[in-house]
Backbone as XML, in Angstrom:
<?xml version="1.0"?>
<chain id="A" units="angstrom">
  <residue number="1" name="MET">
    <atom name="N" x="-57.072" y="-13.258" z="80.710"/>
    <atom name="CA" x="-57.415" y="-14.506" z="81.143"/>
    <atom name="C" x="-56.760" y="-15.536" z="80.854"/>
  </residue>
  <residue number="2" name="LEU">
    <atom name="N" x="-55.943" y="-15.913" z="81.491"/>
    <atom name="CA" x="-55.769" y="-18.079" z="81.145"/>
    <atom name="C" x="-56.969" y="-18.391" z="82.191"/>
  </residue>
  <residue number="3" name="PRO">
    <atom name="N" x="-57.228" y="-19.922" z="81.319"/>
    <atom name="CA" x="-57.683" y="-20.709" z="81.437"/>
    <atom name="C" x="-57.363" y="-22.064" z="82.814"/>
  </residue>
  <residue number="4" name="PHE">
    <atom name="N" x="-57.980" y="-21.751" z="83.369"/>
    <atom name="CA" x="-57.663" y="-22.471" z="84.977"/>
    <atom name="C" x="-57.185" y="-24.488" z="84.545"/>
  </residue>
  <residue number="5" name="SER">
    <atom name="N" x="-55.776" y="-24.339" z="84.694"/>
    <atom name="CA" x="-54.991" y="-25.505" z="84.763"/>
    <atom name="C" x="-55.104" y="-26.505" z="85.104"/>
  </residue>
  <residue number="6" name="GLY">
    <atom name="N" x="-55.295" y="-26.664" z="86.768"/>
    <atom name="CA" x="-55.422" y="-27.591" z="87.448"/>
    <atom name="C" x="-56.391" y="-27.623" z="88.470"/>
  </residue>
  <residue number="7" name="PHE">
    <atom name="N" x="-55.949" y="-28.589" z="89.111"/>
    <atom name="CA" x="-57.052" y="-28.877" z="90.671"/>
    <atom name="C" x="-56.147" y="-29.180" z="91.137"/>
  </residue>
  <residue number="8" name="TYR">
    <atom name="N" x="-55.811" y="-28.468" z="92.879"/>
    <atom name="CA" x="-55.011" y="-29.048" z="93.886"/>
    <atom name="C" x="-56.424" y="-29.524" z="95.079"/>
  </residue>
  <residue number="9" name="LEU">
    <atom name="N" x="-56.153" y="-30.826" z="95.467"/>
    <atom name="CA" x="-57.150" y="-31.183" z="96.778"/>
    <atom name="C" x="-55.977" y="-30.451" z="98.088"/>
  </residue>
  <residue number="10" name="ALA">
    <atom name="N" x="-57.230" y="-29.573" z="98.955"/>
    <atom name="CA" x="-57.111" y="-29.004" z="100.142"/>
    <atom name="C" x="-56.035" y="-30.225" z="100.939"/>
  </residue>
  <residue number="11" name="GLU">
    <atom name="N" x="-55.602" y="-29.470" z="101.926"/>
    <atom name="CA" x="-55.009" y="-30.362" z="103.029"/>
    <atom name="C" x="-55.722" y="-31.732" z="103.966"/>
  </residue>
  <residue number="12" name="ASP">
    <atom name="N" x="-55.415" y="-32.331" z="104.610"/>
    <atom name="CA" x="-56.232" y="-33.379" z="105.034"/>
    <atom name="C" x="-57.126" y="-32.396" z="105.945"/>
  </residue>
  <residue number="13" name="TYR">
    <atom name="N" x="-56.874" y="-32.119" z="106.942"/>
    <atom name="CA" x="-57.445" y="-31.254" z="107.757"/>
    <atom name="C" x="-58.650" y="-30.279" z="107.544"/>
  </residue>
  <residue number="14" name="HIS">
    <atom name="N" x="-58.655" y="-29.911" z="105.849"/>
    <atom name="CA" x="-59.496" y="-29.086" z="104.993"/>
    <atom name="C" x="-60.664" y="-30.119" z="104.694"/>
  </residue>
  <residue number="15" name="GLN">
    <atom name="N" x="-60.617" y="-31.064" z="104.458"/>
    <atom name="CA" x="-61.370" y="-32.155" z="103.433"/>
    <atom name="C" x="-62.724" y="-32.762" z="104.597"/>
  </residue>
  <residue number="16" name="LYS">
    <atom name="N" x="-64.017" y="-32.583" z="103.619"/>
    <atom name="CA" x="-65.070" y="-32.563" z="104.277"/>
    <atom name="C" x="-65.506" y="-31.940" z="105.712"/>
  </residue>
  <residue number="17" name="HIS">
    <atom name="N" x="-65.319" y="-30.581" z="105.269"/>
    <atom name="CA" x="-65.005" y="-29.790" z="106.945"/>
    <atom name="C" x="-66.091" y="-30.043" z="107.548"/>
  </residue>
  <residue number="18" name="THR">
    <atom name="N" x="-67.811" y="-30.205" z="106.614"/>
    <atom name="CA" x="-68.708" y="-30.003" z="107.502"/>
    <atom name="C" x="-68.577" y="-31.212" z="108.484"/>
  </residue>
  <residue number="19" name="LEU">
    <atom name="N" x="-68.768" y="-32.048" z="107.845"/>
    <atom name="CA" x="-68.594" y="-33.799" z="108.431"/>
    <atom name="C" x="-68.266" y="-33.846" z="109.486"/>
  </residue>
  <residue number="20" name="ARG">
    <atom name="N" x="-66.964" y="-33.167" z="109.889"/>
    <atom name="CA" x="-65.795" y="-32.454" z="111.029"/>
    <atom name="C" x="-67.035" y="-32.438" z="112.637"/>
  </residue>
  <residue number="21" name="ASN">
    <atom name="N" x="-67.550" y="-31.417" z="112.040"/>
    <atom name="CA" x="-68.596" y="-31.177" z="113.255"/>
    <atom name="C" x="-69.480" y="-32.098" z="113.760"/>
  </residue>
  <residue number="22" name="TYR">
    <atom name="N" x="-69.982" y="-33.576" z="112.986"/>
    <atom name="CA" x="-70.084" y="-34.736" z="113.443"/>
    <atom name="C" x="-69.199" y="-35.990" z="113.808"/>
  </residue>
  <residue number="23" name="PRO">
    <atom name="N" x="-68.647" y="-36.380" z="115.053"/>
    <atom name="CA" x="-67.539" y="-36.811" z="115.806"/>
    <atom name="C" x="-68.234" y="-38.208" z="115.318"/>
  </residue>
  <residue number="24" name="ALA">
    <atom name="N" x="-68.882" y="-38.956" z="116.030"/>
    <atom name="CA" x="-69.540" y="-40.223" z="116.198"/>
    <atom name="C" x="-69.397" y="-40.348" z="114.164"/>
  </residue>
  <residue number="25" name="LEU">
    <atom name="N" x="-70.279" y="-39.452" z="113.222"/>
    <atom name="CA" x="-70.589" y="-39.973" z="111.900"/>
    <atom name="C" x="-69.102" y="-40.096" z="111.300"/>
  </residue>
  <residue number="26" name="MET">
    <atom name="N" x="-68.343" y="-38.882" z="111.456"/>
    <atom name="CA" x="-66.578" y="-38.839" z="110.953"/>
    <atom name="C" x="-66.223" y="-40.371" z="111.334"/>
  </residue>
  <residue number="27" name="ALA">
    <atom name="N" x="-65.983" y="-41.246" z="112.282"/>
    <atom name="CA" x="-65.534" y="-42.497" z="112.593"/>
    <atom name="C" x="-66.126" y="-43.472" z="112.098"/>
  </residue>
  <residue number="28" name="GLU">
    <atom name="N" x="-67.696" y="-43.062" z="112.396"/>
    <atom name="CA" x="-67.982" y="-44.298" z="110.902"/>
    <atom name="C" x="-67.558" y="-44.395" z="109.666"/>
  </residue>
  <residue number="29" name="LEU">
    <atom name="N" x="-67.992" y="-43.099" z="109.137"/>
    <atom name="CA" x="-67.522" y="-43.007" z="107.569"/>
    <atom name="C" x="-65.703" y="-43.158" z="107.288"/>
  </residue>
  <residue number="30" name="LYS">
    <atom name="N" x="-64.984" y="-43.450" z="108.516"/>
    <atom name="CA" x="-63.407" y="-43.030" z="108.359"/>
    <atom name="C" x="-63.109" y="-45.124" z="108.262"/>
  </residue>
  <residue number="31" name="ALA">
    <atom name="N" x="-64.309" y="-45.611" z="109.213"/>
    <atom name="CA" x="-64.421" y="-47.092" z="109.242"/>
    <atom name="C" x="-64.476" y="-47.554" z="107.987"/>
  </residue>
  <residue number="32" name="ILE">
    <atom name="N" x="-65.457" y="-47.388" z="107.186"/>
    <atom name="CA" x="-65.752" y="-47.361" z="105.799"/>
    <atom name="C" x="-64.789" y="-47.102" z="105.035"/>
  </residue>
  <residue number="33" name="TYR">
    <atom name="N" x="-64.716" y="-45.866" z="104.893"/>
    <atom name="CA" x="-63.689" y="-45.281" z="104.268"/>
    <atom name="C" x="-62.309" y="-45.479" z="104.878"/>
  </residue>
  <residue number="34" name="PRO">
    <atom name="N" x="-60.995" y="-46.085" z="105.195"/>
    <atom name="CA" x="-60.372" y="-45.581" z="106.412"/>
    <atom name="C" x="-59.390" y="-45.388" z="105.041"/>
  </residue>
  <residue number="35" name="LEU">
    <atom name="N" x="-59.281" y="-45.575" z="104.189"/>
    <atom name="CA" x="-57.823" y="-45.007" z="103.087"/>
    <atom name="C" x="-58.613" y="-43.667" z="102.868"/>
  </residue>
  <residue number="36" name="LEU">
    <atom name="N" x="-57.191" y="-42.343" z="103.077"/>
    <atom name="CA" x="-57.764" y="-40.649" z="102.624"/>
    <atom name="C" x="-58.647" y="-40.905" z="101.325"/>
  </residue>
  <residue number="37" name="LYS">
    <atom name="N" x="-57.552" y="-41.420" z="100.445"/>
    <atom name="CA" x="-58.264" y="-41.057" z="98.989"/>
    <atom name="C" x="-59.828" y="-41.882" z="98.634"/>
  </residue>
  <residue number="38" name="ASP">
    <atom name="N" x="-60.114" y="-42.580" z="98.931"/>
    <atom name="CA" x="-61.069" y="-43.436" z="99.134"/>
    <atom name="C" x="-62.171" y="-42.321" z="100.369"/>
  </residue>
  <residue number="39" name="PHE">
    <atom name="N" x="-62.057" y="-41.533" z="101.371"/>
    <atom name="CA" x="-62.793" y="-40.911" z="102.149"/>
    <atom name="C" x="-62.955" y="-40.021" z="101.122"/>
  </residue>
  <residue number="40" name="VAL">
    <atom name="N" x="-61.535" y="-38.846" z="100.701"/>
    <atom name="CA" x="-62.134" y="-37.610" z="99.865"/>
    <atom name="C" x="-63.146" y="-37.570" z="98.851"/>
  </residue>
  <residue number="41" name="PHE">
    <atom name="N" x="-62.832" y="-39.245" z="98.175"/>
    <atom name="CA" x="-63.221" y="-39.153" z="96.683"/>
    <atom name="C" x="-64.648" y="-40.174" z="97.092"/>
  </residue>
  <residue number="42" name="SER">
    <atom name="N" x="-64.908" y="-40.159" z="98.294"/>
    <atom name="CA" x="-66.497" y="-40.986" z="98.365"/>
    <atom name="C" x="-67.457" y="-40.226" z="97.859"/>
  </residue>
  <residue number="43" name="MET">
    <atom name="N" x="-68.193" y="-41.010" z="96.852"/>
    <atom name="CA" x="-69.532" y="-40.231" z="97.159"/>
    <atom name="C" x="-70.737" y="-39.748" z="98.065"/>
  </residue>
  <residue number="44" name="VAL">
    <atom name="N" x="-70.429" y="-41.393" z="98.449"/>
    <atom name="CA" x="-71.853" y="-40.854" z="100.374"/>
    <atom name="C" x="-70.916" y="-40.021" z="100.908"/>
  </residue>
  <residue number="45" name="VAL">
    <atom name="N" x="-69.506" y="-39.652" z="101.335"/>
    <atom name="CA" x="-68.861" y="-39.198" z="101.807"/>
    <atom name="C" x="-69.426" y="-37.578" z="101.615"/>
  </residue>
  <residue number="46" name="SER">
    <atom name="N" x="-69.382" y="-37.359" z="100.287"/>
    <atom name="CA" x="-69.371" y="-35.706" z="99.622"/>
    <atom name="C" x="-71.198" y="-35.476" z="99.414"/>
  </residue>
  <residue number="47" name="ARG">
    <atom name="N" x="-72.103" y="-36.295" z="99.657"/>
    <atom name="CA" x="-73.599" y="-36.336" z="99.373"/>
    <atom name="C" x="-73.577" y="-35.907" z="101.119"/>
  </residue>
  <residue number="48" name="LEU">
    <atom name="N" x="-73.130" y="-36.760" z="101.900"/>
    <atom name="CA" x="-73.403" y="-36.142" z="103.151"/>
    <atom name="C" x="-72.632" y="-34.632" z="103.904"/>
  </residue>
  <residue number="49" name="ASN">
    <atom name="N" x="-71.682" y="-34.862" z="103.291"/>
    <atom name="CA" x="-71.162" y="-33.228" z="103.698"/>
    <atom name="C" x="-71.925" y="-31.615" z="102.765"/>
  </residue>
  <residue number="50" name="GLY">
    <atom name="N" x="-72.875" y="-32.449" z="101.954"/>
    <atom name="CA" x="-73.408" y="-31.236" z="101.871"/>
    <atom name="C" x="-74.622" y="-31.043" z="101.865"/>
  </residue>
  <residue number="51" name="TYR">
    <atom name="N" x="-75.273" y="-32.056" z="102.122"/>
    <atom name="CA" x="-76.768" y="-32.285" z="102.828"/>
    <atom name="C" x="-76.652" y="-31.688" z="104.382"/>
  </residue>
  <residue number="52" name="LEU">
    <atom name="N" x="-75.234" y="-31.810" z="105.052"/>
    <atom name="CA" x="-74.963" y="-31.417" z="106.210"/>
    <atom name="C" x="-74.708" y="-29.796" z="106.634"/>
  </residue>
  <residue number="53" name="GLY">
    <atom name="N" x="-74.342" y="-29.849" z="105.348"/>
    <atom name="CA" x="-73.556" y="-28.414" z="104.849"/>
    <atom name="C" x="-75.142" y="-27.350" z="104.600"/>
  </residue>
  <residue number="54" name="GLY">
    <atom name="N" x="-76.161" y="-28.662" z="103.954"/>
    <atom name="CA" x="-77.690" y="-26.633" z="103.965"/>
    <atom name="C" x="-77.166" y="-27.566" z="102.670"/>
  </residue>
  <residue number="55" name="TYR">
    <atom name="N" x="-77.092" y="-28.045" z="101.526"/>
    <atom name="CA" x="-77.083" y="-28.485" z="100.166"/>
    <atom name="C" x="-78.268" y="-29.528" z="100.238"/>
  </residue>
  <residue number="56" name="GLY">
    <atom name="N" x="-79.336" y="-29.771" z="99.353"/>
    <atom name="CA" x="-79.902" y="-30.183" z="99.126"/>
    <atom name="C" x="-81.274" y="-30.590" z="100.409"/>
  </residue>
  <residue number="57" name="THR">
    <atom name="N" x="-82.331" y="-31.509" z="99.834"/>
    <atom name="CA" x="-82.898" y="-31.218" z="100.218"/>
    <atom name="C" x="-83.812" y="-32.631" z="101.455"/>
  </residue>
  <residue number="58" name="CYS">
    <atom name="N" x="-84.770" y="-32.179" z="102.202"/>
    <atom name="CA" x="-85.081" y="-33.187" z="103.218"/>
    <atom name="C" x="-85.653" y="-34.329" z="101.982"/>
  </residue>
  <residue number="59" name="SER">
    <atom name="N" x="-86.324" y="-34.424" z="101.312"/>
    <atom name="CA" x="-86.939" y="-35.348" z="100.591"/>
    <atom name="C" x="-86.369" y="-36.154" z="99.701"/>
  </residue>
  <residue number="60" name="GLY">
    <atom name="N" x="-84.942" y="-35.386" z="99.554"/>
    <atom name="CA" x="-84.000" y="-35.995" z="98.591"/>
    <atom name="C" x="-82.872" y="-36.516" z="99.510"/>
  </residue>
  <residue number="61" name="LEU">
    <atom name="N" x="-82.515" y="-36.482" z="100.511"/>
    <atom name="CA" x="-81.764" y="-37.107" z="101.425"/>
    <atom name="C" x="-83.195" y="-38.508" z="102.263"/>
  </residue>
  <residue number="62" name="ARG">
    <atom name="N" x="-84.140" y="-38.633" z="101.958"/>
    <atom name="CA" x="-85.023" y="-39.488" z="102.375"/>
    <atom name="C" x="-84.671" y="-40.219" z="101.706"/>
  </residue>
  <residue number="63" name="SER">
    <atom name="N" x="-84.736" y="-40.217" z="100.309"/>
    <atom name="CA" x="-84.932" y="-40.901" z="98.576"/>
    <atom name="C" x="-83.868" y="-41.715" z="98.602"/>
  </residue>
  <residue number="64" name="GLU">
    <atom name="N" x="-82.129" y="-41.168" z="99.458"/>
    <atom name="CA" x="-80.785" y="-41.925" z="98.784"/>
    <atom name="C" x="-80.558" y="-42.692" z="100.223"/>
  </residue>
  <residue number="65" name="ILE">
    <atom name="N" x="-80.918" y="-41.998" z="101.488"/>
    <atom name="CA" x="-80.184" y="-41.950" z="103.055"/>
    <atom name="C" x="-79.779" y="-43.550" z="102.740"/>
  </residue>
  <residue number="66" name="ALA">
    <atom name="N" x="-80.866" y="-44.442" z="102.534"/>
    <atom name="CA" x="-80.705" y="-46.242" z="102.956"/>
    <atom name="C" x="-79.382" y="-46.613" z="102.178"/>
  </residue>
  <residue number="67" name="ASP">
    <atom name="N" x="-79.112" y="-45.820" z="101.067"/>
    <atom name="CA" x="-78.266" y="-46.875" z="99.548"/>
    <atom name="C" x="-76.718" y="-45.890" z="100.896"/>
  </residue>
  <residue number="68" name="PHE">
    <atom name="N" x="-76.772" y="-45.100" z="101.805"/>
    <atom name="CA" x="-75.536" y="-44.685" z="101.958"/>
    <atom name="C" x="-74.313" y="-46.019" z="103.153"/>
  </residue>
  <residue number="69" name="GLY">
    <atom name="N" x="-75.188" y="-46.703" z="103.354"/>
    <atom name="CA" x="-74.606" y="-47.991" z="104.395"/>
    <atom name="C" x="-74.268" y="-47.095" z="105.867"/>
  </residue>
  <residue number="70" name="LEU">
    <atom name="N" x="-75.113" y="-45.902" z="106.600"/>
    <atom name="CA" x="-75.107" y="-45.784" z="107.632"/>
    <atom name="C" x="-75.567" y="-46.730" z="108.685"/>
  </residue>
  <residue number="71" name="SER">
    <atom name="N" x="-75.405" y="-46.699" z="110.235"/>
    <atom name="CA" x="-75.456" y="-47.139" z="111.125"/>
    <atom name="C" x="-77.254" y="-46.914" z="111.561"/>
  </residue>
  <residue number="72" name="GLU">
    <atom name="N" x="-77.484" y="-47.207" z="112.417"/>
    <atom name="CA" x="-79.280" y="-46.407" z="112.477"/>
    <atom name="C" x="-78.945" y="-45.528" z="113.164"/>
  </residue>
  <residue number="73" name="SER">
    <atom name="N" x="-78.558" y="-44.869" z="113.984"/>
    <atom name="CA" x="-78.027" y="-43.906" z="114.816"/>
    <atom name="C" x="-77.871" y="-42.517" z="114.048"/>
  </residue>
  <residue number="74" name="ASN">
    <atom name="N" x="-76.711" y="-42.984" z="113.254"/>
    <atom name="CA" x="-76.192" y="-42.005" z="112.437"/>
    <atom name="C" x="-76.745" y="-41.298" z="111.178"/>
  </residue>
  <residue number="75" name="GLY">
    <atom name="N" x="-78.111" y="-42.541" z="110.761"/>
    <atom name="CA" x="-79.093" y="-42.044" z="109.804"/>
    <atom name="C" x="-79.777" y="-41.446" z="110.037"/>
  </residue>
  <residue number="76" name="LYS">
    <atom name="N" x="-80.307" y="-41.973" z="111.243"/>
    <atom name="CA" x="-81.373" y="-40.982" z="112.337"/>
    <atom name="C" x="-80.745" y="-39.460" z="112.809"/>
  </residue>
  <residue number="77" name="MET">
    <atom name="N" x="-79.441" y="-39.516" z="113.392"/>
    <atom name="CA" x="-78.827" y="-37.909" z="113.361"/>
    <atom name="C" x="-79.213" y="-37.135" z="111.977"/>
  </residue>
  <residue number="78" name="VAL">
    <atom name="N" x="-78.675" y="-37.692" z="111.205"/>
    <atom name="CA" x="-78.442" y="-37.063" z="109.387"/>
    <atom name="C" x="-79.868" y="-36.713" z="108.727"/>
  </residue>
  <residue number="79" name="LEU">
    <atom name="N" x="-80.571" y="-37.313" z="109.225"/>
    <atom name="CA" x="-81.696" y="-37.062" z="108.603"/>
    <atom name="C" x="-82.559" y="-35.673" z="110.246"/>
  </residue>
  <residue number="80" name="ASP">
    <atom name="N" x="-82.538" y="-36.035" z="111.060"/>
    <atom name="CA" x="-82.717" y="-34.949" z="112.176"/>
    <atom name="C" x="-82.473" y="-33.321" z="111.827"/>
  </residue>
  <residue number="81" name="ARG">
    <atom name="N" x="-80.875" y="-33.815" z="111.483"/>
    <atom name="CA" x="-80.618" y="-32.247" z="111.175"/>
    <atom name="C" x="-80.797" y="-31.888" z="109.791"/>
  </residue>
  <residue number="82" name="VAL">
    <atom name="N" x="-80.453" y="-32.692" z="108.995"/>
    <atom name="CA" x="-80.982" y="-32.182" z="108.049"/>
    <atom name="C" x="-82.262" y="-31.801" z="107.429"/>
  </residue>
  <residue number="83" name="CYS">
    <atom name="N" x="-83.596" y="-32.481" z="107.852"/>
    <atom name="CA" x="-84.714" y="-32.140" z="108.035"/>
    <atom name="C" x="-85.720" y="-31.380" z="109.475"/>
  </residue>
  <residue number="84" name="ARG">
    <atom name="N" x="-84.909" y="-31.063" z="109.772"/>
    <atom name="CA" x="-85.398" y="-30.208" z="111.312"/>
    <atom name="C" x="-85.939" y="-29.161" z="110.415"/>
  </residue>
  <residue number="85" name="GLY">
    <atom name="N" x="-87.428" y="-28.590" z="110.880"/>
    <atom name="CA" x="-87.716" y="-27.542" z="110.079"/>
    <atom name="C" x="-88.068" y="-27.849" z="108.724"/>
  </residue>
  <residue number="86" name="SER">
    <atom name="N" x="-87.742" y="-28.633" z="108.221"/>
    <atom name="CA" x="-88.192" y="-28.609" z="107.226"/>
    <atom name="C" x="-89.849" y="-28.818" z="106.423"/>
  </residue>
  <residue number="87" name="VAL">
    <atom name="N" x="-90.461" y="-28.243" z="105.875"/>
    <atom name="CA" x="-91.973" y="-28.684" z="105.656"/>
    <atom name="C" x="-92.166" y="-29.523" z="104.088"/>
  </residue>
  <residue number="88" name="GLU">
    <atom name="N" x="-92.556" y="-30.031" z="104.208"/>
    <atom name="CA" x="-92.739" y="-31.110" z="103.267"/>
    <atom name="C" x="-94.068" y="-31.479" z="102.573"/>
  </residue>
  <residue number="89" name="MET">
    <atom name="N" x="-93.971" y="-30.707" z="101.746"/>
    <atom name="CA" x="-95.437" y="-30.751" z="100.982"/>
    <atom name="C" x="-95.818" y="-31.621" z="100.810"/>
  </residue>
  <residue number="90" name="SER">
    <atom name="N" x="-96.843" y="-32.208" z="100.352"/>
    <atom name="CA" x="-97.878" y="-33.554" z="100.115"/>
    <atom name="C" x="-98.670" y="-33.248" z="98.847"/>
  </residue>
  <residue number="91" name="CYS">
    <atom name="N" x="-98.396" y="-33.642" z="97.652"/>
    <atom name="CA" x="-99.409" y="-33.535" z="96.658"/>
    <atom name="C" x="-100.285" y="-33.623" z="96.721"/>
  </residue>
  <residue number="92" name="PRO">
    <atom name="N" x="-101.755" y="-33.380" z="96.664"/>
    <atom name="CA" x="-103.308" y="-33.176" z="96.766"/>
    <atom name="C" x="-103.242" y="-33.881" z="95.304"/>
  </residue>
  <residue number="93" name="THR">
    <atom name="N" x="-102.526" y="-34.526" z="94.157"/>
    <atom name="CA" x="-102.919" y="-35.321" z="92.285"/>
    <atom name="C" x="-101.271" y="-36.087" z="92.150"/>
  </residue>
  <residue number="94" name="LYS">
    <atom name="N" x="-102.568" y="-37.024" z="91.712"/>
    <atom name="CA" x="-101.698" y="-37.306" z="91.154"/>
    <atom name="C" x="-100.291" y="-36.718" z="90.393"/>
  </residue>
  <residue number="95" name="LYS">
    <atom name="N" x="-101.151" y="-36.180" z="89.553"/>
    <atom name="CA" x="-100.320" y="-35.047" z="88.532"/>
    <atom name="C" x="-98.583" y="-34.902" z="89.299"/>
  </residue>
  <residue number="96" name="CYS">
    <atom name="N" x="-98.281" y="-34.467" z="90.262"/>
    <atom name="CA" x="-97.406" y="-34.011" z="90.956"/>
    <atom name="C" x="-96.368" y="-35.394" z="90.649"/>
  </residue>
  <residue number="97" name="SER">
    <atom name="N" x="-96.507" y="-36.450" z="90.921"/>
    <atom name="CA" x="-95.438" y="-37.522" z="91.135"/>
    <atom name="C" x="-94.727" y="-37.897" z="89.308"/>
  </residue>
</chain>
């Protein structure tokens, strides 16, 4: 077996596939990152794509969403989608933190 020797970016229409289901969020992110390379390599865009794709937790999103620079409406929409049905356990003692 040969070692992996390269990485190729997917075509534009495959980039951040999950985000493409949220047109208002995509429009906002494309306004923030108008160049395709900036959009594709953005940590914020990648994190949002992951959260909306089911990777990450509601509490994790809550801890970093303020740093994403989203409008109030898109921030709320993302939180609603990711945290819907999530049961956050509260810590009964100070030992949890």
